[in-house]
C-alpha positions as CSV (number, residue, x, y, z in Angstrom):
1,M,-81.5,-9.1,74.8
2,A,-82.3,-9.1,70.7
3,A,-82.7,-11.8,68.9
4,Q,-79.8,-13.2,66.5
5,R,-79.8,-11.9,63.2
6,A,-81.0,-13.7,60.2
7,Y,-78.3,-12.4,57.8
8,T,-74.9,-12.0,57.2
9,T,-73.9,-9.5,54.6
10,H,-71.6,-9.7,51.4
11,P,-69.8,-7.1,49.3
12,L,-72.1,-7.0,46.2
13,V,-69.4,-7.6,43.4
14,L,-69.6,-8.0,39.5
15,R,-67.6,-11.1,38.4
16,R,-67.0,-12.8,35.2
17,V,-66.3,-16.5,35.0
18,T,-66.7,-19.3,31.7
19,V,-68.0,-22.6,31.5
20,R,-65.5,-25.5,32.0
21,R,-68.0,-27.9,31.3
22,V,-71.5,-29.3,31.4
23,E,-73.2,-32.2,33.0
24,E,-76.4,-34.0,33.5
25,V,-77.1,-34.9,36.8
26,T,-80.5,-36.5,36.3
27,P,-83.0,-36.0,32.9
28,R,-84.1,-33.5,34.3
29,M,-80.9,-31.1,35.8
30,R,-78.1,-29.8,34.1
31,R,-75.0,-28.8,35.7
32,V,-73.0,-26.0,34.6
33,V,-69.6,-25.9,36.0
34,L,-67.9,-22.3,36.2
35,G,-64.2,-21.1,36.7
36,G,-62.5,-18.2,36.4
37,E,-59.9,-15.5,37.9
38,D,-63.1,-13.6,39.2
39,L,-63.7,-16.2,41.9
40,A,-60.5,-15.7,43.6
41,A,-59.5,-11.3,44.4
42,F,-58.8,-9.7,41.9
43,T,-58.9,-6.0,40.6
44,R,-60.5,-4.1,37.6
45,D,-60.5,-0.4,36.9
46,G,-58.2,0.2,39.9
47,I,-60.6,-1.1,42.1
48,G,-60.2,-4.2,44.4
49,H,-62.5,-6.6,45.2
50,P,-62.5,-9.7,47.6
51,G,-62.7,-13.2,46.6
52,F,-65.9,-14.8,45.8
53,A,-67.8,-16.0,49.1
54,A,-71.1,-17.7,49.3
55,P,-70.9,-19.9,52.9
56,G,-74.8,-20.1,53.0
57,F,-76.4,-23.3,51.9
58,D,-78.9,-21.3,50.2
59,D,-77.2,-18.5,48.9
60,H,-78.0,-16.8,45.7
61,V,-76.0,-15.4,42.9
62,K,-77.8,-13.4,40.6
63,L,-77.2,-14.2,37.1
64,I,-77.3,-11.5,34.1
65,L,-78.4,-12.4,30.8
66,A,-80.0,-10.0,27.7
67,A,-82.9,-10.5,25.8
68,D,-80.9,-9.1,22.7
69,G,-77.6,-11.1,23.3
70,D,-75.8,-8.1,24.4
71,V,-74.8,-8.6,28.0
72,R,-71.9,-6.0,28.1
73,A,-74.9,-3.8,27.7
74,A,-76.9,-5.1,30.6
75,L,-74.5,-5.2,33.2
76,P,-74.4,-3.2,36.6
77,A,-72.0,-0.7,37.1
78,Q,-69.1,-2.1,39.8
79,L,-68.7,0.7,42.7
80,P,-65.9,0.5,44.9
81,H,-68.1,-0.8,47.5
82,G,-71.2,-2.2,45.5
83,I,-73.4,-2.5,42.7
84,E,-75.1,0.4,40.9
85,W,-78.1,-1.0,38.2
86,T,-78.2,1.4,35.7
87,P,-81.2,1.3,33.1
88,A,-80.6,-1.5,30.7
89,E,-83.6,-2.4,28.4
90,H,-82.9,-6.0,27.7
91,R,-81.0,-6.9,30.9
92,L,-82.6,-10.1,32.1
93,T,-81.7,-11.1,35.6
94,R,-82.1,-14.7,37.4
95,D,-81.2,-15.8,40.8
96,Y,-79.8,-19.1,41.3
97,T,-78.3,-21.3,44.1
98,P,-74.7,-22.3,43.9
99,R,-74.5,-25.9,44.3
100,R,-71.1,-26.5,45.0
101,V,-68.2,-24.1,45.6
102,D,-64.7,-25.1,45.3
103,L,-62.0,-22.2,45.3
104,D,-59.0,-24.2,45.8
105,A,-60.2,-25.3,42.1
106,G,-61.4,-22.0,41.1
107,E,-64.6,-23.6,40.5
108,L,-68.9,-22.6,41.4
109,H,-71.4,-25.1,40.5
110,L,-74.7,-24.3,39.3
111,D,-77.8,-26.5,38.7
112,F,-80.5,-26.0,36.5
113,V,-83.7,-27.6,36.3
114,V,-84.4,-28.4,32.9
115,H,-88.0,-27.5,32.1
116,G,-87.6,-26.2,28.4
117,D,-88.1,-22.6,29.0
118,G,-87.1,-19.3,30.8
119,P,-83.7,-17.8,29.7
120,A,-80.9,-18.9,32.3
121,E,-82.5,-22.5,31.5
122,S,-82.0,-21.4,27.7
123,W,-78.5,-20.2,28.1
124,S,-77.6,-23.4,29.8
125,A,-79.0,-25.5,27.2
126,A,-76.7,-23.9,24.8
127,A,-73.5,-23.6,27.6
128,R,-69.7,-24.6,26.1
129,E,-67.0,-24.6,27.3
130,G,-65.7,-21.2,27.0
131,D,-69.0,-19.5,27.4
132,E,-68.8,-16.1,29.4
133,L,-71.4,-15.8,32.5
134,W,-71.3,-12.5,34.5
135,F,-73.1,-12.5,38.1
136,V,-73.4,-10.6,40.9
137,G,-73.7,-11.9,44.9
138,P,-74.7,-13.1,46.9
139,K,-75.6,-10.3,48.9
140,S,-76.1,-12.4,52.0
141,S,-76.0,-15.6,54.1
142,L,-79.2,-17.1,56.2
143,R,-77.6,-17.8,59.7
144,L,-79.2,-20.9,61.2
145,P,-80.0,-20.8,65.1
146,E,-77.1,-22.1,67.1
147,R,-79.0,-24.6,69.2
148,L,-81.3,-26.9,67.2
149,D,-82.7,-30.7,67.4
150,W,-83.7,-31.2,63.9
151,I,-84.3,-29.5,60.7
152,Q,-86.9,-29.6,57.7
153,L,-85.8,-29.2,54.3
154,V,-88.8,-28.6,52.1
155,G,-89.1,-27.7,48.2
156,D,-89.4,-28.9,44.4
157,E,-86.9,-29.3,42.0
158,T,-85.6,-25.8,42.2
159,A,-84.8,-26.3,45.6
160,L,-82.7,-29.2,45.1
161,P,-78.9,-27.7,44.9
162,A,-79.9,-25.9,48.3
163,I,-80.8,-29.1,49.7
164,G,-78.1,-31.4,48.0
165,R,-75.3,-28.2,49.6
166,F,-77.0,-28.7,53.0
167,L,-76.7,-32.6,53.0
168,D,-73.2,-32.0,51.9
169,E,-71.9,-29.4,54.0
170,R,-73.9,-30.1,57.3
171,P,-73.9,-26.5,58.3
172,L,-75.8,-28.2,61.7
173,D,-75.1,-31.4,63.0
174,V,-78.4,-32.3,63.5
175,P,-81.2,-34.7,61.8
176,A,-82.4,-33.7,58.3
177,H,-86.0,-34.5,57.4
178,V,-86.1,-33.6,53.5
179,L,-89.4,-33.4,51.5
180,V,-89.1,-32.9,47.6
181,T,-92.1,-32.6,45.1
182,V,-90.7,-34.0,41.8
183,S,-92.9,-34.3,38.4
184,D,-91.3,-37.5,37.4
185,D,-89.2,-40.0,38.9
186,A,-86.1,-39.5,37.0
187,A,-85.8,-36.2,38.8
188,R,-84.8,-37.8,41.8
189,Q,-80.8,-37.1,42.8
190,D,-78.6,-39.0,45.6
191,L,-78.4,-36.9,48.6
192,A,-75.7,-37.7,51.1
193,V,-78.1,-38.5,54.2
194,R,-76.9,-40.1,57.6
195,D,-78.3,-42.4,60.2
196,G,-81.2,-40.1,61.3
197,D,-82.0,-38.1,58.1
198,T,-85.3,-39.3,55.8
199,V,-86.3,-38.3,52.7
200,T,-89.6,-38.2,51.4
201,W,-90.3,-37.9,47.4
202,V,-93.9,-37.1,45.9
203,L,-94.7,-36.8,42.4
204,A,-96.8,-33.9,42.0
205,E,-96.4,-31.4,38.9
206,P,-94.7,-28.3,39.4
207,G,-96.4,-25.4,41.2
208,D,-99.1,-27.9,42.9
209,A,-100.2,-26.1,45.8
210,A,-102.5,-29.0,47.0
211,A,-99.7,-31.4,46.6
212,L,-97.2,-29.7,48.5
213,E,-99.4,-28.6,51.4
214,S,-100.6,-32.0,51.7
215,A,-96.9,-33.7,51.8
216,V,-95.9,-31.0,54.4
217,R,-98.8,-31.9,56.6
218,A,-98.2,-35.6,56.5
219,L,-94.4,-34.8,57.8
220,P,-94.0,-36.0,61.6
221,V,-93.1,-33.2,63.7
222,P,-90.0,-34.5,65.6
223,P,-89.7,-33.6,69.4
224,G,-87.2,-30.7,70.5
225,E,-86.5,-27.4,68.7
226,G,-86.2,-27.6,65.3
227,Y,-86.4,-25.5,61.8
228,V,-88.4,-25.6,59.1
229,W,-86.9,-24.4,55.6
230,A,-88.8,-24.2,52.5
231,A,-88.5,-22.9,48.9
232,A,-90.8,-23.6,45.7
233,E,-93.3,-21.8,43.5
234,S,-94.2,-18.9,45.3
235,R,-97.9,-19.6,45.5
236,A,-97.5,-23.1,46.2
237,L,-95.7,-22.1,49.4
238,L,-98.5,-19.7,50.7
239,P,-100.6,-22.7,52.4
240,V,-97.3,-23.9,53.6
241,R,-96.9,-20.7,55.3
242,R,-100.0,-20.6,57.1
243,Y,-100.1,-24.5,58.2
244,L,-96.2,-23.6,59.5
245,Q,-97.3,-20.4,61.0
246,R,-101.0,-20.4,62.2
247,E,-101.3,-24.1,62.8
248,R,-98.1,-25.4,64.0
249,K,-97.2,-21.6,65.4
250,L,-93.6,-22.3,64.4
251,P,-91.8,-18.8,65.8
252,K,-90.5,-16.4,62.8
253,D,-87.0,-17.1,63.5
254,R,-87.7,-21.1,63.2
255,V,-88.9,-20.9,59.5
256,N,-87.4,-19.5,56.2
257,I,-89.9,-19.5,53.1
258,T,-88.9,-18.2,50.2
259,G,-90.5,-18.4,46.7
260,Y,-88.1,-19.8,44.4
261,W,-90.1,-19.1,40.9
262,H,-93.4,-17.8,39.9
263,R,-96.0,-20.1,37.8
264,E,-97.1,-18.0,35.0
265,E,-101.0,-18.6,34.6
266,P,-102.0,-20.1,30.9
267,A,-103.2,-17.9,28.4
268,A,-107.2,-18.6,28.1
269,P,-108.2,-21.1,25.3
270,E,-109.7,-18.2,22.8
271,A,-106.4,-16.0,23.2
272,E,-104.2,-18.8,22.5
273,A,-106.7,-19.5,19.3
274,S,-106.1,-16.1,18.2
275,A,-102.3,-15.6,18.4
276,E,-102.0,-18.7,16.6
277,A,-104.1,-17.0,13.6
278,G,-102.0,-14.3,14.0
279,A,-104.8,-11.5,15.5
280,A,-103.8,-9.1,18.0
281,P,-105.3,-10.0,21.1
282,A,-107.3,-7.1,22.7
283,A,-105.2,-4.5,24.4
284,P,-106.2,-3.8,27.9
285,A,-107.2,-0.1,29.1
286,G,-104.6,2.3,29.2
287,I,-105.4,3.4,33.1
288,P,-106.0,0.4,35.1
289,S,-109.0,0.9,37.5
290,P,-108.3,1.2,41.2
291,L,-111.6,-0.3,42.2
292,P,-110.2,-4.0,42.4
293,W,-107.3,-2.7,44.8
294,L,-110.0,-0.6,47.0
295,A,-111.8,-4.2,47.4
296,A,-108.7,-5.9,48.5
297,R,-108.1,-3.0,50.7
298,A,-111.9,-3.4,52.4
299,A,-111.5,-7.2,52.5
300,L,-108.4,-6.9,54.6
301,Q,-109.7,-4.4,56.9
302,L,-113.0,-6.0,57.3
303,G,-111.2,-9.7,58.0
304,V,-113.2,-11.5,54.9
305,V,-109.6,-12.8,53.8
306,D,-108.7,-14.1,57.0
307,A,-112.5,-15.3,58.1
308,V,-112.7,-17.5,54.5
309,A,-109.4,-19.1,55.3
310,D,-110.0,-19.7,58.9
311,A,-113.9,-20.9,57.7
312,P,-113.1,-22.6,54.1
313,G,-117.0,-23.0,52.5
314,I,-118.6,-20.4,54.6
315,S,-121.8,-18.8,53.3
316,A,-121.8,-14.8,52.3
317,D,-124.5,-14.8,54.7
318,A,-122.8,-16.2,57.6
319,L,-119.5,-14.2,56.5
320,A,-121.4,-11.4,56.9
321,H,-122.5,-12.1,60.4
322,R,-119.4,-13.7,61.5
323,L,-117.7,-10.0,60.3
324,G,-120.5,-8.0,61.9
325,V,-121.4,-6.1,58.7
326,P,-125.2,-5.2,58.2
327,G,-127.2,-5.5,55.1
328,P,-126.3,-6.2,51.7
329,G,-122.1,-4.9,52.5
330,I,-120.0,-8.0,51.9
331,A,-122.6,-9.2,48.6
332,V,-121.2,-5.7,47.3
333,L,-117.8,-6.4,47.7
334,L,-118.0,-10.4,46.5
335,P,-118.3,-10.3,43.0
336,L,-115.3,-8.1,42.5
337,L,-113.2,-9.9,44.8
338,A,-114.2,-13.3,42.8
339,A,-113.4,-11.7,39.4
340,Y,-110.1,-11.2,40.7
341,D,-109.7,-14.4,42.7
342,V,-109.5,-13.2,46.0
343,V,-112.5,-15.6,46.9
344,V,-114.3,-18.4,44.8
345,D,-117.7,-20.2,45.2
346,A,-117.1,-22.2,41.7
347,D,-119.6,-25.1,42.7
348,G,-122.0,-23.6,45.2
349,S,-120.3,-25.2,47.9
350,G,-119.5,-22.2,49.9
351,L,-116.6,-19.1,50.0
352,R,-112.7,-20.3,49.6
353,L,-109.8,-18.2,49.1
354,G,-108.3,-17.7,45.0
355,A,-104.8,-17.7,44.5
356,A,-105.2,-13.7,45.1
357,G,-106.7,-14.6,48.5
358,E,-103.9,-17.1,49.7
359,E,-101.3,-14.3,48.5
360,L,-102.8,-11.8,50.8
361,L,-102.7,-14.2,53.8
362,D,-98.9,-13.4,54.0
363,D,-97.7,-10.5,56.0
364,H,-95.9,-8.8,53.2
365,E,-98.4,-8.8,50.4
366,R,-101.2,-7.6,52.6
367,E,-99.1,-4.5,53.4
368,E,-99.5,-3.2,50.1
369,Y,-103.7,-3.0,50.8
370,T,-103.2,-1.9,54.3
371,G,-99.9,-0.8,55.1
372,H,-97.9,2.4,55.4
373,E,-97.1,2.5,51.4
374,A,-101.1,1.7,51.1
375,D,-101.6,5.2,53.3
376,L,-99.2,6.9,50.9
377,L,-101.2,5.7,48.0
378,L,-103.9,6.7,49.1
379,A,-102.8,10.3,50.1
380,L,-102.5,10.6,46.2
381,A,-106.3,11.0,46.0
382,H,-105.1,14.9,46.9
383,L,-102.4,15.4,44.6
384,A,-104.1,18.1,42.5
385,P,-104.7,20.2,45.4
386,A,-101.4,19.5,46.9
387,L,-99.3,20.8,43.7
388,Q,-101.7,23.4,43.8
389,G,-100.7,24.7,47.8
390,G,-97.4,23.6,47.1
391,T,-97.3,21.1,50.1
392,S,-97.3,17.2,50.3
393,P,-100.6,14.8,49.3
394,W,-99.7,13.3,52.9
395,R,-100.6,17.0,54.7
396,V,-103.2,17.8,52.8
397,A,-105.0,14.1,53.5
398,S,-104.1,13.6,57.3
399,G,-103.6,17.4,58.4
400,A,-100.2,16.5,59.5
401,T,-96.8,16.2,57.7
402,L,-95.7,12.5,57.4
403,H,-93.0,12.7,60.1
404,D,-95.3,14.1,62.2
405,T,-97.8,11.6,61.9
406,V,-94.7,8.6,62.3
407,A,-93.3,10.8,65.4
408,H,-96.3,9.9,66.9
409,D,-97.5,6.2,66.0
410,A,-94.9,3.5,67.0
411,E,-96.2,1.2,64.9
412,R,-95.8,3.4,61.4
413,Y,-92.7,3.7,62.2
414,S,-91.8,0.2,63.0
415,E,-93.0,-0.2,59.4
416,L,-90.3,2.5,58.4
417,V,-88.0,0.4,60.2
418,E,-88.7,-2.8,58.2
419,E,-88.9,-0.9,54.8
420,C,-85.3,0.0,55.5
421,E,-83.8,-3.5,56.4
422,Q,-82.8,-4.0,52.8
423,L,-80.5,-0.9,53.5
424,V,-77.7,-3.1,55.4
425,F,-76.9,-4.7,52.0
426,L,-75.3,-1.4,50.6
427,L,-73.8,-0.1,53.5
428,T,-70.3,-1.7,53.0
429,G,-68.9,1.2,50.8
430,L,-70.0,3.3,54.2
431,T,-68.4,1.3,56.8
432,A,-65.6,0.7,54.9
433,D,-64.8,4.7,54.6
434,P,-61.9,6.2,56.4
435,L,-64.1,8.3,58.1
436,W,-64.3,5.8,60.5
437,E,-60.7,6.1,62.1
438,G,-60.9,6.8,65.2
439,V,-64.4,7.3,65.7
440,G,-65.4,6.3,69.3
441,T,-69.0,7.4,69.6
442,C,-71.5,7.3,66.9
443,L,-75.0,9.2,67.0
444,L,-77.8,7.4,64.9
445,T,-81.1,8.8,64.1
446,G,-83.6,7.7,61.2
447,P,-85.6,4.3,60.6
448,G,-82.5,3.2,59.2
449,S,-80.8,3.0,62.4
450,A,-80.9,-0.7,63.2
451,S,-79.6,-1.3,59.5
452,M,-76.5,0.9,60.3
453,A,-76.2,-0.6,63.4
454,A,-76.1,-4.3,62.0
455,A,-73.8,-3.0,59.2
456,L,-71.2,-1.5,61.6
457,D,-71.5,-4.7,63.3
458,D,-70.7,-7.2,60.4
459,A,-67.9,-4.5,59.7
460,G,-66.5,-5.2,62.6
461,R,-66.9,-1.6,63.7
462,R,-67.8,-1.3,67.6
463,P,-68.0,2.7,68.0
464,R,-70.4,3.3,71.1
465,L,-73.7,4.0,69.6
466,R,-76.2,6.4,70.8
467,I,-79.6,6.5,68.7
468,A,-81.6,9.4,69.3
469,E,-85.3,9.7,67.1
470,E,-87.4,12.9,67.8
471,G,-90.7,11.1,69.6
472,V,-90.0,7.8,68.6
473,P,-89.9,5.4,72.3
474,A,-86.7,3.8,71.9
475,E,-88.6,0.3,72.1
476,V,-89.3,0.4,68.4
477,L,-85.9,0.1,67.5
478,R,-84.8,-2.0,70.8
479,G,-85.6,-5.3,68.9
480,H,-84.4,-4.7,65.4
481,V,-80.2,-3.8,66.7
482,P,-77.6,-5.9,67.7
483,A,-76.6,-6.0,71.4
484,P,-79.6,-3.1,72.5
485,D,-78.0,-3.1,75.8
486,R,-74.9,-1.7,74.9
487,I,-76.2,1.7,73.4
488,D,-77.3,5.2,74.5
489,W,-80.8,5.4,73.5
490,T,-80.8,9.5,74.4
491,G,-79.0,11.7,72.1
492,G,-75.8,13.6,72.9
493,P,-72.1,14.4,71.7
494,A,-70.6,12.4,69.0
495,D,-67.5,11.7,66.6
496,V,-70.0,11.2,63.9
497,A,-73.7,11.3,63.6
498,V,-75.2,8.8,60.9
499,A,-78.9,10.4,59.4
500,A,-80.2,6.8,57.8
501,K,-83.4,7.6,55.5
502,A,-84.2,10.6,58.2
503,L,-85.1,12.8,55.3
504,A,-87.3,10.6,53.1
505,Y,-90.3,11.2,55.7
506,R,-89.5,14.8,56.4
507,T,-90.4,18.0,54.5
508,D,-87.3,20.3,53.3
509,E,-87.9,22.6,56.6
510,E,-88.4,19.6,58.7
511,A,-85.0,18.3,57.3
512,V,-82.9,21.6,58.0
513,R,-84.4,21.6,61.8
514,L,-82.7,17.9,62.0
515,L,-79.8,18.9,60.1
516,T,-79.4,21.9,62.7
517,R,-80.1,19.7,65.9
518,L,-77.3,17.1,64.7
519,A,-74.9,20.0,64.2
520,G,-75.4,21.0,68.0
521,W,-73.5,17.4,68.9
522,T,-71.4,16.4,66.2
523,G,-69.0,18.3,63.9
524,T,-69.2,14.9,61.2
525,A,-72.2,13.8,59.9
526,V,-73.6,11.4,57.1
527,L,-76.7,11.6,55.2
528,V,-78.3,8.1,53.9
529,E,-80.6,8.7,51.5
530,A,-81.7,7.1,47.9
531,S,-80.8,10.3,45.4
532,R,-81.9,8.3,42.6
533,P,-84.2,5.7,41.3
534,D,-83.0,2.2,41.3
535,G,-82.6,1.2,38.0
536,L,-83.6,-2.6,38.5
537,S,-86.5,-1.8,39.7
538,P,-90.0,-2.3,37.7
539,H,-91.5,1.0,39.8
540,A,-88.5,3.2,39.2
541,A,-90.9,5.8,37.3
542,E,-92.9,6.1,40.2
543,A,-90.0,6.7,42.7
544,A,-90.5,10.9,42.3
545,L,-94.3,10.7,43.1
546,H,-93.7,8.6,45.8
547,A,-91.4,11.0,47.6
548,F,-93.5,13.8,46.8
549,T,-96.6,12.2,48.5
550,A,-94.3,11.8,51.2
551,T,-92.5,15.0,51.7
552,G,-93.8,17.5,49.2
553,S,-90.4,17.5,47.4
554,P,-89.4,15.1,44.0
555,L,-86.4,12.6,45.1
556,R,-83.7,14.6,46.5
557,D,-81.1,14.3,44.7
558,S,-77.3,15.5,45.4
559,A,-78.1,19.1,44.3
560,A,-80.9,19.3,46.7
561,I,-79.4,17.5,49.6
562,A,-76.7,20.0,49.0
563,S,-79.3,22.8,49.2
564,L,-80.7,21.6,52.8
565,V,-77.1,20.9,53.8
566,E,-76.1,24.4,53.2
567,R,-79.0,26.0,54.6
568,S,-78.4,24.1,58.2
569,G,-75.0,25.6,58.3
570,W,-73.3,22.2,57.0
571,R,-71.1,21.7,53.9
572,V,-70.7,18.7,51.8
573,E,-67.2,17.4,51.7
574,R,-67.7,14.1,49.4
575,T,-70.3,11.6,48.7
576,V,-70.0,8.0,48.6
577,A,-72.2,5.9,45.9
578,L,-73.9,2.9,47.7
579,G,-75.5,1.7,45.2
580,W,-79.6,0.5,43.6
581,G,-79.7,4.6,43.9
582,A,-78.7,5.3,47.1
583,E,-75.6,7.6,48.4
584,A,-74.0,8.8,51.7
585,T,-73.2,12.1,51.8
586,V,-70.7,12.8,54.1
587,L,-71.1,16.3,56.0
588,R,-68.7,18.7,57.7
589,R,-69.1,21.8,59.9
590,D,-66.6,24.1,60.0
């Protein structure tokens, strides 16, 4: 059986609320109480939307602000089921945890740390009764394990709203052990503790990683099955994550660590002086060098980062011996790694991880340098001959198409499945579509199949599922889908087929072959693909090149998908906008 899914999804709705009152919780925390008709079920532009729901103690809503004050121009487009983040030059968004939700009173409470800067804190400082605020979310709620003996709640001041809400509402009736770092005693709050709970307050500057790690290590570990939830500055949590996962060896489903904010490094004194004097700072090079990225990749592949983490203070010679790297090899890497704060040896006491090195201990961070996306990036070294030859850079680099590579590499396919996990938040529009009426059997294909199965489960739809992915062992997907024992892991006739991100790693010819294959099994099919860049992503300009690297085709828009469909004997009946640049294209076969 698969493990319990970690999150429950919610429809994404753009809501308008207004300020009802502002309260000072402590000298370090301001509460803004919001209300409005949009917290209940409502209709806008002829589209009905459900009432606001944020059942999880650490749910997040995304506040929408604007650097130029024109919030209306910064709002996303509301779809019947979802949000489309259209480009907006001055849009600012910040995530906040609802401190309290009182739907009977029609109120939402948001707490803001008073730290003197930031667009959300500035908005809260100026907030007056009647001021409007727009927000989206939450998109999901954390599912805690059902059987626990205790929970540890760890965080800094920004985590207090979530911690306070947990203690008020008690989603688990188990002892709670709370640890909070605060920069001033005035930040302490009265918390709804019970017999058996503990609360530890630690004075530390915001983002102090050493203080947070030391405090977590000092916490007693109660007997029995437990769960650790932690939220604070992202880099300060890195040593905490390493301690919990490497030393305490907590399973992934017993720990949840979230970076709530990211501390900006202060400018060098010389730069500050120049700014104060009115001089323009030196401009960076127009095109950044790839050398630091390649050095970080090599350091991860050789095991440099893990070795220094496991043996802080190790010498360069001892490191080279430990890793089996002959000659001056490690010495060639170290200066560049030190320049970018991957490893440091400031006082001559041996090598230790710098801030960037600590980040590379996180699995998601290192995937940027060693995972599937990194391999795609390296394939771009062959961009010129690929453009000249009319093929994909991946094929020039590897001698095979990406689909051929993935179909024979379970680990790489598993990476694609994990990349598609966010898809589950966008599928409400598809699972609510009338096409599911009367559907008894659904065939799924593509790395997004697990997300599609989970979305059907969330929507209360229970068709018999078949999952067939050409050349990929069923075990790769088995651990990602709900109730895998109820799934037929072979292809066959079905009422409807859903190809979830199946075209994103196929060439045009391979896509046509897949669609032709599906035509032998069903008369109705749905293609779930990204058809335009995500307007909220800072990397939107790179989307077309990433797609071309993988498939030899730019990011396929609706017209390009329709062309592939027609070549396969299908016709496009309609498209369902899912948001974040994704669409579901419904196909029929006459």
